N, C-alpha and C positions, 0 to 999 in steps of 0.2 A: 636601221630597222625598222620594219615594217609595225606598228603598233606600238612601239613604245614611246612611253608618254615622255618628252622633253621639254616640260612647262617649267620645270623648278631651273632650268638655265638663263629663266630673263631675273631670278633672282639670285644668281650667283654671282659671289663678290669678286670675280675673276673677268666679269661683265666690262668689258671697256678698258681693261688695261692689254696693254701689249703683250700678244701673242710668245712673241721672243721671249718674255719669260719664265714662260711653260715648258717652251719647246725647242729640243737643239737645236743651233745654229746649222746651215746647209755644208758649212767649211765644217774643221774638226773645231774642236771645245778640250782645253784644258783639264785635268781632273778637278782643280780646285777651284776653276770657273766653274765647272757643272755643279758641284757642291754648293757653292755662294747662289747660281740662280735655281737650283730647285728648293735650297733653302727658302731663301724668297717667297718662292710660288707657294711652296708650304703651308709658311706665314699665313698666307691668303688665305687658303683652305683649308686651315686651323679655325680662322674666325667663321669660316664660311658655314649659314646653317642649312645650308643643300648639298653639304659635304657628302652625304649617305647616298643618294640617290647621285650624283656626279660619280660616285666611285662604283655602285651598281652596275650603272651605264658602261661605264668603260671596260668592266671587269665580262659585262653579258655581250658587248662587242667586241673584246679582246683587242683594246685599240693599242697599235702598237708601238706608239710617240704620247711623248710629252705626260707632262703631270696632271691628273686628275682625281679629283677626290683626296688628295693629299699623299697619291703612291704615283712613283716615277715606273717606269717600263718593266723592271726587273724586279721590285716590287708586288706588280702587279701579276709575274709570271708566277713566282714564289708562290701567293694569294691562290692562285688558279692550279698549280700543281697539288698543294695541299689540301686543296678542295677536290680534286681528282685522285688524291689517294685513299683520303679517307670512304 
């Protein structure tokens, strides 16, 4: 998105971590595997000092995949739906 500040990305704890932890595989993923992967990714987000701008970025862009700001796709969609309803 033009004009959106992304300087926070340089300070993100996930920088340098393999992306497969934050994004689903291109093949199928079992429910328990997804839960473990997402839990590990969210643990990193939970310790990250730029979690708020990361979350805002993903919500603003309606990011369709991955863990951003400690939220998965379903959680972001629910947050956006609640915001639209209020």
